[in-house]
PDB file of N, CA, C and O in Angstrom:
ATOM      1  N   ALA A   1       2.053   6.467  13.329  1.00  0.00           N
ATOM      2  CA  ALA A   1       1.218   7.721  12.951  1.00  0.00           C
ATOM      3  C   ALA A   1      -0.205   7.948  13.346  1.00  0.00           C
ATOM      4  O   ALA A   1      -1.074   8.569  12.735  1.00  0.00           O
ATOM      5  N   ILE A   2      -0.280   7.224  14.667  1.00  0.00           N
ATOM      6  CA  ILE A   2      -1.722   7.362  15.226  1.00  0.00           C
ATOM      7  C   ILE A   2      -0.800   8.160  16.564  1.00  0.00           C
ATOM      8  O   ILE A   2      -1.379   8.893  17.367  1.00  0.00           O
ATOM      9  N   ALA A   3       0.099   7.991  16.608  1.00  0.00           N
ATOM     10  CA  ALA A   3       0.190   8.914  18.232  1.00  0.00           C
ATOM     11  C   ALA A   3       0.150  10.500  17.362  1.00  0.00           C
ATOM     12  O   ALA A   3      -0.488  11.535  17.559  1.00  0.00           O
ATOM     13  N   TYR A   4       1.073  10.125  16.426  1.00  0.00           N
ATOM     14  CA  TYR A   4       1.687  11.503  15.513  1.00  0.00           C
ATOM     15  C   TYR A   4       0.745  12.312  15.409  1.00  0.00           C
ATOM     16  O   TYR A   4       0.807  13.388  16.004  1.00  0.00           O
ATOM     17  N   TYR A   5      -0.372  11.966  14.606  1.00  0.00           N
ATOM     18  CA  TYR A   5      -1.541  12.769  14.378  1.00  0.00           C
ATOM     19  C   TYR A   5      -2.543  12.568  15.703  1.00  0.00           C
ATOM     20  O   TYR A   5      -3.662  12.720  15.211  1.00  0.00           O
ATOM     21  N   HIS A   6      -2.650  12.406  16.586  1.00  0.00           N
ATOM     22  CA  HIS A   6      -3.280  12.117  17.183  1.00  0.00           C
ATOM     23  C   HIS A   6      -4.574  11.999  16.791  1.00  0.00           C
ATOM     24  O   HIS A   6      -5.441  12.767  17.208  1.00  0.00           O
ATOM     25  N   GLU A   7      -4.829  10.959  15.897  1.00  0.00           N
ATOM     26  CA  GLU A   7      -6.401  10.720  15.736  1.00  0.00           C
ATOM     27  C   GLU A   7      -6.250   8.766  15.394  1.00  0.00           C
ATOM     28  O   GLU A   7      -5.713   7.983  14.610  1.00  0.00           O
ATOM     29  N   PRO A   8      -7.243   8.790  16.742  1.00  0.00           N
ATOM     30  CA  PRO A   8      -7.274   6.879  16.965  1.00  0.00           C
ATOM     31  C   PRO A   8      -8.064   6.420  15.115  1.00  0.00           C
ATOM     32  O   PRO A   8      -8.071   5.387  14.447  1.00  0.00           O
ATOM     33  N   LYS A   9      -8.386   7.231  14.993  1.00  0.00           N
ATOM     34  CA  LYS A   9      -9.782   6.877  13.905  1.00  0.00           C
ATOM     35  C   LYS A   9      -8.191   6.004  11.864  1.00  0.00           C
ATOM     36  O   LYS A   9      -8.451   5.714  10.696  1.00  0.00           O
ATOM     37  N   LEU A  10      -7.068   6.006  12.566  1.00  0.00           N
ATOM     38  CA  LEU A  10      -6.603   6.091  11.261  1.00  0.00           C
ATOM     39  C   LEU A  10      -5.856   5.215  11.719  1.00  0.00           C
ATOM     40  O   LEU A  10      -4.713   5.144  11.268  1.00  0.00           O
ATOM     41  N   ARG A  11      -6.351   4.183  12.879  1.00  0.00           N
ATOM     42  CA  ARG A  11      -6.044   2.901  13.093  1.00  0.00           C
ATOM     43  C   ARG A  11      -6.227   1.794  12.142  1.00  0.00           C
ATOM     44  O   ARG A  11      -5.706   0.784  11.667  1.00  0.00           O
ATOM     45  N   ALA A  12      -7.433   2.681  12.133  1.00  0.00           N
ATOM     46  CA  ALA A  12      -8.549   1.094  11.030  1.00  0.00           C
ATOM     47  C   ALA A  12      -8.127   1.675  10.060  1.00  0.00           C
ATOM     48  O   ALA A  12      -7.600   0.669   9.584  1.00  0.00           O
ATOM     49  N   LEU A  13      -7.828   2.670   9.126  1.00  0.00           N
ATOM     50  CA  LEU A  13      -7.504   2.313   7.934  1.00  0.00           C
ATOM     51  C   LEU A  13      -6.420   2.277   7.421  1.00  0.00           C
ATOM     52  O   LEU A  13      -6.227   2.155   6.211  1.00  0.00           O
ATOM     53  N   ILE A  14      -5.045   2.443   8.809  1.00  0.00           N
ATOM     54  CA  ILE A  14      -3.927   2.129   8.409  1.00  0.00           C
ATOM     55  C   ILE A  14      -3.806   0.697   8.155  1.00  0.00           C
ATOM     56  O   ILE A  14      -3.081   0.438   7.195  1.00  0.00           O
ATOM     57  N   LEU A  15      -4.317  -0.296   8.753  1.00  0.00           N
ATOM     58  CA  LEU A  15      -4.224  -1.737   8.815  1.00  0.00           C
ATOM     59  C   LEU A  15      -5.076  -2.136   7.485  1.00  0.00           C
ATOM     60  O   LEU A  15      -4.603  -2.485   6.403  1.00  0.00           O
ATOM     61  N   VAL A  16      -6.285  -2.014   7.790  1.00  0.00           N
ATOM     62  CA  VAL A  16      -7.253  -2.226   6.331  1.00  0.00           C
ATOM     63  C   VAL A  16      -5.998  -1.508   4.522  1.00  0.00           C
ATOM     64  O   VAL A  16      -6.053  -1.848   3.340  1.00  0.00           O
ATOM     65  N   ALA A  17      -5.457  -0.899   4.959  1.00  0.00           N
ATOM     66  CA  ALA A  17      -3.734  -0.717   3.929  1.00  0.00           C
ATOM     67  C   ALA A  17      -3.006  -1.128   3.691  1.00  0.00           C
ATOM     68  O   ALA A  17      -2.397  -1.098   2.622  1.00  0.00           O
ATOM     69  N   SER A  18      -2.740  -1.861   4.959  1.00  0.00           N
ATOM     70  CA  SER A  18      -1.392  -2.409   4.568  1.00  0.00           C
ATOM     71  C   SER A  18      -1.856  -3.603   4.371  1.00  0.00           C
ATOM     72  O   SER A  18      -0.859  -4.315   4.257  1.00  0.00           O
ATOM     73  N   THR A  19      -2.915  -4.323   4.251  1.00  0.00           N
ATOM     74  CA  THR A  19      -3.124  -5.311   3.853  1.00  0.00           C
ATOM     75  C   THR A  19      -2.982  -5.281   2.202  1.00  0.00           C
ATOM     76  O   THR A  19      -3.747  -6.031   1.595  1.00  0.00           O
ATOM     77  N   ASN A  20      -1.996  -4.413   1.376  1.00  0.00           N
ATOM     78  CA  ASN A  20      -1.857  -4.173   0.217  1.00  0.00           C
ATOM     79  C   ASN A  20      -0.883  -4.892   0.138  1.00  0.00           C
ATOM     80  O   ASN A  20      -0.769  -5.854  -0.623  1.00  0.00           O
ATOM     81  N   PHE A  21       0.272  -4.322   1.262  1.00  0.00           N
ATOM     82  CA  PHE A  21       1.521  -5.100   1.391  1.00  0.00           C
ATOM     83  C   PHE A  21       1.683  -7.210   1.774  1.00  0.00           C
ATOM     84  O   PHE A  21       2.681  -7.921   1.659  1.00  0.00           O
ATOM     85  N   LEU A  22       0.759  -7.453   2.062  1.00  0.00           N
ATOM     86  CA  LEU A  22       0.510  -8.966   2.093  1.00  0.00           C
ATOM     87  C   LEU A  22      -0.261  -9.339   0.569  1.00  0.00           C
ATOM     88  O   LEU A  22      -0.058 -10.441   0.058  1.00  0.00           O
ATOM     89  N   ILE A  23      -1.041  -8.449  -0.010  1.00  0.00           N
ATOM     90  CA  ILE A  23      -1.666  -8.444  -1.340  1.00  0.00           C
ATOM     91  C   ILE A  23      -1.056  -8.306  -2.301  1.00  0.00           C
ATOM     92  O   ILE A  23      -1.809  -8.537  -3.247  1.00  0.00           O
ATOM     93  N   ASN A  24       0.296  -7.954  -2.763  1.00  0.00           N
ATOM     94  CA  ASN A  24       0.625  -7.309  -4.179  1.00  0.00           C
ATOM     95  C   ASN A  24       1.951  -8.735  -4.149  1.00  0.00           C
ATOM     96  O   ASN A  24       2.207  -9.037  -5.315  1.00  0.00           O
ATOM     97  N   PRO A  25       2.813  -9.639  -3.080  1.00  0.00           N
ATOM     98  CA  PRO A  25       3.617 -10.028  -3.150  1.00  0.00           C
ATOM     99  C   PRO A  25       3.231 -11.539  -3.769  1.00  0.00           C
ATOM    100  O   PRO A  25       3.950 -12.265  -4.457  1.00  0.00           O
ATOM    101  N   MET A  26       1.918 -11.766  -3.319  1.00  0.00           N
ATOM    102  CA  MET A  26       1.608 -13.027  -4.237  1.00  0.00           C
ATOM    103  C   MET A  26       1.512 -13.028  -5.750  1.00  0.00           C
ATOM    104  O   MET A  26       1.827 -14.139  -6.176  1.00  0.00           O
ATOM    105  N   GLY A  27       1.099 -11.946  -6.974  1.00  0.00           N
ATOM    106  CA  GLY A  27       1.488 -11.915  -8.020  1.00  0.00           C
ATOM    107  C   GLY A  27       2.979 -11.411  -8.146  1.00  0.00           C
ATOM    108  O   GLY A  27       3.404 -11.539  -9.294  1.00  0.00           O
ATOM    109  N   GLY A  28       3.774 -10.933  -7.355  1.00  0.00           N
ATOM    110  CA  GLY A  28       4.961 -10.641  -7.804  1.00  0.00           C
ATOM    111  C   GLY A  28       5.817 -11.899  -8.685  1.00  0.00           C
ATOM    112  O   GLY A  28       6.430 -11.477  -9.665  1.00  0.00           O
ATOM    113  N   THR A  29       5.878 -12.903  -8.508  1.00  0.00           N
ATOM    114  CA  THR A  29       5.993 -14.319  -8.940  1.00  0.00           C
ATOM    115  C   THR A  29       5.432 -14.064 -10.688  1.00  0.00           C
ATOM    116  O   THR A  29       6.125 -13.534 -11.556  1.00  0.00           O
ATOM    117  N   MET A  30       4.321 -14.482 -10.839  1.00  0.00           N
ATOM    118  CA  MET A  30       3.686 -14.309 -11.607  1.00  0.00           C
ATOM    119  C   MET A  30       4.222 -13.621 -12.454  1.00  0.00           C
ATOM    120  O   MET A  30       4.851 -14.135 -13.379  1.00  0.00           O
ATOM    121  N   ASP A  31       4.070 -12.187 -12.299  1.00  0.00           N
ATOM    122  CA  ASP A  31       5.111 -10.772 -13.091  1.00  0.00           C
ATOM    123  C   ASP A  31       6.118 -10.486 -13.002  1.00  0.00           C
ATOM    124  O   ASP A  31       6.454  -9.313 -13.166  1.00  0.00           O
ATOM    125  N   ALA A  32       7.090 -11.572 -12.671  1.00  0.00           N
ATOM    126  CA  ALA A  32       8.843 -11.567 -13.372  1.00  0.00           C
ATOM    127  C   ALA A  32       8.047 -12.391 -14.295  1.00  0.00           C
ATOM    128  O   ALA A  32       7.711 -11.897 -15.371  1.00  0.00           O
ATOM    129  N   LEU A  33       7.626 -13.886 -13.916  1.00  0.00           N
ATOM    130  CA  LEU A  33       7.216 -14.475 -14.990  1.00  0.00           C
ATOM    131  C   LEU A  33       6.761 -13.649 -16.382  1.00  0.00           C
ATOM    132  O   LEU A  33       7.691 -13.296 -17.108  1.00  0.00           O
ATOM    133  N   MET A  34       5.827 -13.422 -16.669  1.00  0.00           N
ATOM    134  CA  MET A  34       5.379 -12.320 -17.525  1.00  0.00           C
ATOM    135  C   MET A  34       6.922 -12.036 -18.608  1.00  0.00           C
ATOM    136  O   MET A  34       7.374 -12.330 -19.715  1.00  0.00           O
ATOM    137  N   GLN A  35       7.266 -11.255 -17.343  1.00  0.00           N
ATOM    138  CA  GLN A  35       8.080 -10.406 -17.621  1.00  0.00           C
ATOM    139  C   GLN A  35       9.324 -11.355 -18.506  1.00  0.00           C
ATOM    140  O   GLN A  35       9.718 -11.115 -19.648  1.00  0.00           O
ATOM    141  N   ARG A  36       9.658 -12.173 -17.845  1.00  0.00           N
ATOM    142  CA  ARG A  36      10.553 -13.033 -18.522  1.00  0.00           C
ATOM    143  C   ARG A  36      10.000 -13.437 -19.384  1.00  0.00           C
ATOM    144  O   ARG A  36      10.877 -14.107 -19.930  1.00  0.00           O
ATOM    145  N   GLU A  37       8.945 -13.565 -20.091  1.00  0.00           N
ATOM    146  CA  GLU A  37       8.862 -14.427 -21.400  1.00  0.00           C
ATOM    147  C   GLU A  37       7.928 -13.468 -21.826  1.00  0.00           C
ATOM    148  O   GLU A  37       6.765 -13.756 -22.106  1.00  0.00           O
ATOM    149  N   LEU A  38       8.608 -11.844 -21.908  1.00  0.00           N
ATOM    150  CA  LEU A  38       8.209 -11.347 -22.367  1.00  0.00           C
ATOM    151  C   LEU A  38       7.021 -10.666 -22.718  1.00  0.00           C
ATOM    152  O   LEU A  38       7.128  -9.976 -23.733  1.00  0.00           O
ATOM    153  N   ARG A  39       5.721 -10.668 -22.061  1.00  0.00           N
ATOM    154  CA  ARG A  39       4.816 -10.314 -22.230  1.00  0.00           C
ATOM    155  C   ARG A  39       4.651  -9.082 -21.623  1.00  0.00           C
ATOM    156  O   ARG A  39       4.284  -8.954 -20.456  1.00  0.00           O
ATOM    157  N   PHE A  40       4.891  -8.238 -22.319  1.00  0.00           N
ATOM    158  CA  PHE A  40       4.171  -6.947 -21.684  1.00  0.00           C
ATOM    159  C   PHE A  40       3.351  -6.544 -22.150  1.00  0.00           C
ATOM    160  O   PHE A  40       2.836  -5.512 -21.720  1.00  0.00           O
ATOM    161  N   LYS A  41       2.927  -7.135 -23.131  1.00  0.00           N
ATOM    162  CA  LYS A  41       1.169  -6.407 -23.734  1.00  0.00           C
ATOM    163  C   LYS A  41       0.813  -6.543 -22.255  1.00  0.00           C
ATOM    164  O   LYS A  41       0.792  -5.592 -21.474  1.00  0.00           O
ATOM    165  N   ASP A  42       0.485  -8.035 -21.884  1.00  0.00           N
ATOM    166  CA  ASP A  42      -0.271  -9.051 -20.865  1.00  0.00           C
ATOM    167  C   ASP A  42       0.084  -7.613 -19.164  1.00  0.00           C
ATOM    168  O   ASP A  42      -0.727  -7.312 -18.289  1.00  0.00           O
ATOM    169  N   THR A  43       1.501  -7.112 -19.330  1.00  0.00           N
ATOM    170  CA  THR A  43       1.474  -6.501 -18.297  1.00  0.00           C
ATOM    171  C   THR A  43       1.158  -5.048 -18.095  1.00  0.00           C
ATOM    172  O   THR A  43       1.169  -4.412 -17.041  1.00  0.00           O
ATOM    173  N   MET A  44       0.966  -4.776 -18.917  1.00  0.00           N
ATOM    174  CA  MET A  44       0.622  -3.979 -19.772  1.00  0.00           C
ATOM    175  C   MET A  44      -1.300  -3.552 -18.939  1.00  0.00           C
ATOM    176  O   MET A  44      -1.771  -2.752 -18.131  1.00  0.00           O
ATOM    177  N   ARG A  45      -1.772  -4.660 -19.790  1.00  0.00           N
ATOM    178  CA  ARG A  45      -3.095  -4.699 -19.643  1.00  0.00           C
ATOM    179  C   ARG A  45      -3.293  -4.960 -18.629  1.00  0.00           C
ATOM    180  O   ARG A  45      -4.409  -4.477 -18.435  1.00  0.00           O
ATOM    181  N   LEU A  46      -2.850  -5.626 -17.366  1.00  0.00           N
ATOM    182  CA  LEU A  46      -3.365  -5.357 -16.341  1.00  0.00           C
ATOM    183  C   LEU A  46      -2.948  -4.485 -15.670  1.00  0.00           C
ATOM    184  O   LEU A  46      -3.780  -3.896 -14.980  1.00  0.00           O
ATOM    185  N   GLY A  47      -1.291  -3.979 -15.583  1.00  0.00           N
ATOM    186  CA  GLY A  47      -2.103  -2.421 -14.957  1.00  0.00           C
ATOM    187  C   GLY A  47      -3.232  -1.519 -15.663  1.00  0.00           C
ATOM    188  O   GLY A  47      -3.663  -0.744 -14.809  1.00  0.00           O
ATOM    189  N   MET A  48      -3.806  -1.346 -16.769  1.00  0.00           N
ATOM    190  CA  MET A  48      -4.576  -0.890 -16.853  1.00  0.00           C
ATOM    191  C   MET A  48      -5.851  -0.823 -16.239  1.00  0.00           C
ATOM    192  O   MET A  48      -6.511   0.195 -16.029  1.00  0.00           O
ATOM    193  N   LEU A  49      -6.258  -2.490 -15.855  1.00  0.00           N
ATOM    194  CA  LEU A  49      -6.935  -2.462 -15.689  1.00  0.00           C
ATOM    195  C   LEU A  49      -7.344  -2.916 -14.084  1.00  0.00           C
ATOM    196  O   LEU A  49      -8.372  -3.397 -13.608  1.00  0.00           O
ATOM    197  N   GLN A  50      -5.716  -2.433 -13.350  1.00  0.00           N
ATOM    198  CA  GLN A  50      -6.397  -2.493 -12.157  1.00  0.00           C
ATOM    199  C   GLN A  50      -6.064  -0.604 -12.465  1.00  0.00           C
ATOM    200  O   GLN A  50      -6.389  -0.100 -11.390  1.00  0.00           O
ATOM    201  N   GLY A  51      -5.828  -0.029 -12.937  1.00  0.00           N
ATOM    202  CA  GLY A  51      -6.581   1.515 -12.326  1.00  0.00           C
ATOM    203  C   GLY A  51      -7.653   1.775 -13.054  1.00  0.00           C
ATOM    204  O   GLY A  51      -7.917   2.970 -12.920  1.00  0.00           O
ATOM    205  N   LEU A  52      -8.303   1.318 -13.667  1.00  0.00           N
ATOM    206  CA  LEU A  52      -9.868   1.661 -14.190  1.00  0.00           C
ATOM    207  C   LEU A  52     -10.422   0.789 -13.235  1.00  0.00           C
ATOM    208  O   LEU A  52     -11.571   1.077 -12.900  1.00  0.00           O
ATOM    209  N   VAL A  53      -9.861  -0.306 -12.647  1.00  0.00           N
ATOM    210  CA  VAL A  53     -10.810  -0.724 -11.583  1.00  0.00           C
ATOM    211  C   VAL A  53     -11.005   0.032 -10.037  1.00  0.00           C
ATOM    212  O   VAL A  53     -11.968  -0.013  -9.273  1.00  0.00           O
ATOM    213  N   VAL A  54      -9.147   1.032  -9.852  1.00  0.00           N
ATOM    214  CA  VAL A  54     -10.052   1.149  -8.518  1.00  0.00           C
ATOM    215  C   VAL A  54     -10.502   2.451  -9.113  1.00  0.00           C
ATOM    216  O   VAL A  54     -11.612   2.740  -8.667  1.00  0.00           O
ATOM    217  N   SER A  55      -9.842   3.723 -10.324  1.00  0.00           N
ATOM    218  CA  SER A  55     -10.939   4.495 -10.706  1.00  0.00           C
ATOM    219  C   SER A  55     -12.306   4.112 -10.518  1.00  0.00           C
ATOM    220  O   SER A  55     -12.666   5.070  -9.834  1.00  0.00           O
ATOM    221  N   ALA A  56     -13.309   3.402 -10.637  1.00  0.00           N
ATOM    222  CA  ALA A  56     -14.179   3.192 -10.763  1.00  0.00           C
ATOM    223  C   ALA A  56     -15.229   3.026  -9.385  1.00  0.00           C
ATOM    224  O   ALA A  56     -16.323   3.452  -9.016  1.00  0.00           O
ATOM    225  N   LEU A  57     -14.021   2.017  -8.835  1.00  0.00           N
ATOM    226  CA  LEU A  57     -14.147   2.093  -7.320  1.00  0.00           C
ATOM    227  C   LEU A  57     -14.390   2.581  -6.547  1.00  0.00           C
ATOM    228  O   LEU A  57     -15.214   2.339  -5.664  1.00  0.00           O
ATOM    229  N   SER A  58     -13.568   3.574  -6.738  1.00  0.00           N
ATOM    230  CA  SER A  58     -13.724   4.580  -5.855  1.00  0.00           C
ATOM    231  C   SER A  58     -14.831   5.706  -5.758  1.00  0.00           C
ATOM    232  O   SER A  58     -15.240   6.343  -4.787  1.00  0.00           O
ATOM    233  N   ILE A  59     -15.197   5.734  -7.171  1.00  0.00           N
ATOM    234  CA  ILE A  59     -16.676   6.869  -7.654  1.00  0.00           C
ATOM    235  C   ILE A  59     -17.402   5.742  -7.050  1.00  0.00           C
ATOM    236  O   ILE A  59     -18.358   6.388  -6.622  1.00  0.00           O
ATOM    237  N   VAL A  60     -17.595   4.781  -6.775  1.00  0.00           N
ATOM    238  CA  VAL A  60     -19.115   3.646  -5.887  1.00  0.00           C
ATOM    239  C   VAL A  60     -18.906   3.978  -5.193  1.00  0.00           C
ATOM    240  O   VAL A  60     -19.738   4.094  -4.293  1.00  0.00           O
ATOM    241  N   PHE A  61     -17.829   4.331  -5.076  1.00  0.00           N
ATOM    242  CA  PHE A  61     -17.551   4.519  -2.365  1.00  0.00           C
ATOM    243  C   PHE A  61     -17.815   4.976  -2.429  1.00  0.00           C
ATOM    244  O   PHE A  61     -18.892   4.827  -1.852  1.00  0.00           O
ATOM    245  N   VAL A  62     -17.716   6.654  -3.176  1.00  0.00           N
ATOM    246  CA  VAL A  62     -17.849   7.842  -3.367  1.00  0.00           C
ATOM    247  C   VAL A  62     -19.254   8.244  -3.415  1.00  0.00           C
ATOM    248  O   VAL A  62     -19.634   8.997  -2.518  1.00  0.00           O
ATOM    249  N   VAL A  63     -20.397   7.736  -4.635  1.00  0.00           N
ATOM    250  CA  VAL A  63     -21.483   7.549  -4.098  1.00  0.00           C
ATOM    251  C   VAL A  63     -22.219   7.357  -3.121  1.00  0.00           C
ATOM    252  O   VAL A  63     -23.147   7.979  -2.604  1.00  0.00           O
ATOM    253  N   LEU A  64     -21.382   5.853  -2.802  1.00  0.00           N
ATOM    254  CA  LEU A  64     -22.599   5.271  -1.740  1.00  0.00           C
ATOM    255  C   LEU A  64     -22.068   5.868  -0.277  1.00  0.00           C
ATOM    256  O   LEU A  64     -22.463   5.127   0.623  1.00  0.00           O
ATOM    257  N   GLY A  65     -21.313   6.957   0.207  1.00  0.00           N
ATOM    258  CA  GLY A  65     -20.644   7.870   0.619  1.00  0.00           C
ATOM    259  C   GLY A  65     -19.787   6.748   1.956  1.00  0.00           C
ATOM    260  O   GLY A  65     -19.725   6.771   3.185  1.00  0.00           O
ATOM    261  N   ALA A  66     -19.367   6.062   1.113  1.00  0.00           N
ATOM    262  CA  ALA A  66     -18.208   5.541   2.033  1.00  0.00           C
ATOM    263  C   ALA A  66     -16.666   6.710   3.001  1.00  0.00           C
ATOM    264  O   ALA A  66     -15.831   6.135   3.700  1.00  0.00           O
ATOM    265  N   GLY A  67     -16.639   8.013   2.831  1.00  0.00           N
ATOM    266  CA  GLY A  67     -15.849   8.829   3.154  1.00  0.00           C
ATOM    267  C   GLY A  67     -14.358   8.360   2.947  1.00  0.00           C
ATOM    268  O   GLY A  67     -13.926   8.046   1.838  1.00  0.00           O
ATOM    269  N   VAL A  68     -13.496   8.336   4.268  1.00  0.00           N
ATOM    270  CA  VAL A  68     -12.587   8.490   3.803  1.00  0.00           C
ATOM    271  C   VAL A  68     -11.944   7.029   3.446  1.00  0.00           C
ATOM    272  O   VAL A  68     -10.730   6.834   3.516  1.00  0.00           O
ATOM    273  N   TRP A  69     -13.011   5.884   3.003  1.00  0.00           N
ATOM    274  CA  TRP A  69     -12.737   4.059   3.467  1.00  0.00           C
ATOM    275  C   TRP A  69     -12.664   4.267   1.646  1.00  0.00           C
ATOM    276  O   TRP A  69     -11.989   3.467   0.997  1.00  0.00           O
ATOM    277  N   SER A  70     -13.420   5.402   0.944  1.00  0.00           N
ATOM    278  CA  SER A  70     -13.269   5.391  -1.157  1.00  0.00           C
ATOM    279  C   SER A  70     -11.934   5.944  -1.417  1.00  0.00           C
ATOM    280  O   SER A  70     -11.824   6.320  -2.584  1.00  0.00           O
ATOM    281  N   PHE A  71     -10.672   6.146  -0.550  1.00  0.00           N
ATOM    282  CA  PHE A  71      -9.573   5.770  -1.421  1.00  0.00           C
ATOM    283  C   PHE A  71      -8.922   5.313  -0.757  1.00  0.00           C
ATOM    284  O   PHE A  71      -7.787   5.675  -1.068  1.00  0.00           O
ATOM    285  N   ILE A  72      -8.881   4.291   0.541  1.00  0.00           N
ATOM    286  CA  ILE A  72      -8.695   2.604   0.167  1.00  0.00           C
ATOM    287  C   ILE A  72      -9.200   1.875  -0.131  1.00  0.00           C
ATOM    288  O   ILE A  72      -8.672   1.478  -1.170  1.00  0.00           O
ATOM    289  N   TYR A  73     -10.415   1.037   0.219  1.00  0.00           N
ATOM    290  CA  TYR A  73     -10.991   0.022  -0.796  1.00  0.00           C
ATOM    291  C   TYR A  73     -10.831  -0.179  -2.191  1.00  0.00           C
ATOM    292  O   TYR A  73     -10.399  -1.167  -2.786  1.00  0.00           O
ATOM    293  N   PRO A  74     -11.192   0.764  -2.566  1.00  0.00           N
ATOM    294  CA  PRO A  74     -11.222   0.617  -4.755  1.00  0.00           C
ATOM    295  C   PRO A  74      -9.381  -0.278  -4.672  1.00  0.00           C
ATOM    296  O   PRO A  74      -9.354  -1.350  -5.277  1.00  0.00           O
ATOM    297  N   HIS A  75      -7.869   0.203  -3.907  1.00  0.00           N
ATOM    298  CA  HIS A  75      -7.248  -0.083  -4.310  1.00  0.00           C
ATOM    299  C   HIS A  75      -6.500  -1.502  -3.281  1.00  0.00           C
ATOM    300  O   HIS A  75      -5.271  -1.459  -3.335  1.00  0.00           O
ATOM    301  N   VAL A  76      -6.936  -2.435  -2.587  1.00  0.00           N
ATOM    302  CA  VAL A  76      -7.606  -3.399  -1.287  1.00  0.00           C
ATOM    303  C   VAL A  76      -8.159  -4.194  -2.801  1.00  0.00           C
ATOM    304  O   VAL A  76      -7.670  -5.240  -3.229  1.00  0.00           O
ATOM    305  N   ILE A  77      -9.010  -3.607  -3.301  1.00  0.00           N
ATOM    306  CA  ILE A  77      -9.884  -4.792  -4.086  1.00  0.00           C
ATOM    307  C   ILE A  77      -9.685  -4.983  -5.914  1.00  0.00           C
ATOM    308  O   ILE A  77     -10.108  -5.739  -6.788  1.00  0.00           O
ATOM    309  N   ALA A  78      -8.847  -3.885  -5.816  1.00  0.00           N
ATOM    310  CA  ALA A  78      -7.963  -3.630  -7.091  1.00  0.00           C
ATOM    311  C   ALA A  78      -6.895  -4.755  -7.098  1.00  0.00           C
ATOM    312  O   ALA A  78      -6.696  -5.716  -7.842  1.00  0.00           O
ATOM    313  N   ASN A  79      -6.230  -4.233  -5.895  1.00  0.00           N
ATOM    314  CA  ASN A  79      -4.906  -4.915  -6.073  1.00  0.00           C
ATOM    315  C   ASN A  79      -5.077  -6.631  -5.364  1.00  0.00           C
ATOM    316  O   ASN A  79      -4.184  -7.465  -5.513  1.00  0.00           O
ATOM    317  N   THR A  80      -6.256  -6.897  -4.671  1.00  0.00           N
ATOM    318  CA  THR A  80      -6.595  -8.612  -5.106  1.00  0.00           C
ATOM    319  C   THR A  80      -6.721  -9.347  -6.374  1.00  0.00           C
ATOM    320  O   THR A  80      -6.136 -10.409  -6.583  1.00  0.00           O
ATOM    321  N   VAL A  81      -8.004  -8.379  -7.767  1.00  0.00           N
ATOM    322  CA  VAL A  81      -8.036  -9.048  -8.597  1.00  0.00           C
ATOM    323  C   VAL A  81      -6.774  -8.676  -9.247  1.00  0.00           C
ATOM    324  O   VAL A  81      -6.644  -9.452 -10.194  1.00  0.00           O
ATOM    325  N   LEU A  82      -6.063  -8.095  -9.212  1.00  0.00           N
ATOM    326  CA  LEU A  82      -4.305  -8.364 -10.013  1.00  0.00           C
ATOM    327  C   LEU A  82      -3.755  -9.389  -9.507  1.00  0.00           C
ATOM    328  O   LEU A  82      -3.068 -10.243 -10.068  1.00  0.00           O
ATOM    329  N   VAL A  83      -3.978  -9.324  -8.731  1.00  0.00           N
ATOM    330  CA  VAL A  83      -2.995 -11.099  -7.735  1.00  0.00           C
ATOM    331  C   VAL A  83      -4.072 -11.575  -8.837  1.00  0.00           C
ATOM    332  O   VAL A  83      -3.703 -11.161  -9.935  1.00  0.00           O
ATOM    333  N   LEU A  84      -5.455 -12.409  -8.937  1.00  0.00           N
ATOM    334  CA  LEU A  84      -6.067 -13.051  -9.609  1.00  0.00           C
ATOM    335  C   LEU A  84      -5.448 -13.097 -10.566  1.00  0.00           C
ATOM    336  O   LEU A  84      -4.477 -13.822 -10.783  1.00  0.00           O
ATOM    337  N   MET A  85      -6.085 -12.087 -11.472  1.00  0.00           N
ATOM    338  CA  MET A  85      -5.814 -11.906 -12.555  1.00  0.00           C
ATOM    339  C   MET A  85      -4.126 -12.902 -13.288  1.00  0.00           C
ATOM    340  O   MET A  85      -3.987 -13.634 -14.268  1.00  0.00           O
ATOM    341  N   ARG A  86      -3.243 -12.465 -12.316  1.00  0.00           N
ATOM    342  CA  ARG A  86      -1.698 -12.967 -13.164  1.00  0.00           C
ATOM    343  C   ARG A  86      -1.430 -14.087 -12.681  1.00  0.00           C
ATOM    344  O   ARG A  86      -0.599 -14.877 -13.129  1.00  0.00           O
ATOM    345  N   TRP A  87      -2.446 -14.299 -11.279  1.00  0.00           N
ATOM    346  CA  TRP A  87      -2.285 -16.420 -11.394  1.00  0.00           C
ATOM    347  C   TRP A  87      -3.070 -16.695 -12.350  1.00  0.00           C
ATOM    348  O   TRP A  87      -2.512 -17.675 -12.843  1.00  0.00           O
ATOM    349  N   ARG A  88      -4.531 -16.391 -13.317  1.00  0.00           N
ATOM    350  CA  ARG A  88      -5.030 -16.660 -14.275  1.00  0.00           C
ATOM    351  C   ARG A  88      -4.309 -17.222 -15.706  1.00  0.00           C
ATOM    352  O   ARG A  88      -4.389 -18.247 -16.384  1.00  0.00           O
ATOM    353  N   MET A  89      -3.454 -15.764 -15.770  1.00  0.00           N
ATOM    354  CA  MET A  89      -2.963 -15.803 -17.277  1.00  0.00           C
ATOM    355  C   MET A  89      -1.406 -16.423 -17.260  1.00  0.00           C
ATOM    356  O   MET A  89      -0.859 -16.776 -18.304  1.00  0.00           O
ATOM    357  N   CYS A  90      -0.987 -16.482 -16.409  1.00  0.00           N
ATOM    358  CA  CYS A  90       0.906 -17.103 -16.304  1.00  0.00           C
ATOM    359  C   CYS A  90       0.938 -18.474 -15.103  1.00  0.00           C
ATOM    360  O   CYS A  90       0.301 -18.428 -14.051  1.00  0.00           O
ATOM    361  N   SER A  91       1.513 -19.251 -15.378  1.00  0.00           N
ATOM    362  CA  SER A  91       1.600 -20.635 -14.297  1.00  0.00           C
ATOM    363  C   SER A  91       3.348 -20.813 -14.594  1.00  0.00           C
ATOM    364  O   SER A  91       4.164 -20.197 -15.280  1.00  0.00           O
ATOM    365  N   PHE A  92       3.398 -21.893 -13.760  1.00  0.00           N
ATOM    366  CA  PHE A  92       4.778 -22.047 -13.031  1.00  0.00           C
ATOM    367  C   PHE A  92       5.328 -22.915 -13.492  1.00  0.00           C
ATOM    368  O   PHE A  92       6.486 -23.196 -13.182  1.00  0.00           O
ATOM    369  N   ARG A  93       4.213 -23.950 -14.868  1.00  0.00           N
ATOM    370  CA  ARG A  93       4.766 -24.718 -15.850  1.00  0.00           C
ATOM    371  C   ARG A  93       5.740 -23.683 -17.134  1.00  0.00           C
ATOM    372  O   ARG A  93       6.296 -24.239 -18.081  1.00  0.00           O
TER     373      ARG A  93
END
């Protein structure tokens, strides 16, 4: 993408955004266990929480003048919060 758009600033954006590909799988097992246990309300609540966190953080970052990073950071933070909440709500036992 960097070479295609001839924009070297994209490198940092893509690297930070791609951390979601490392964060999300950490909660995938817990999400599958919650679904197997038919805990759909908890799954839905976590999804709603994630959406609220992304929205709130996006507004905060825009107000703080983070520029294009206000599209990237909220998703990374919200996905981290989501994984932590999944681990807290579900165990392997």
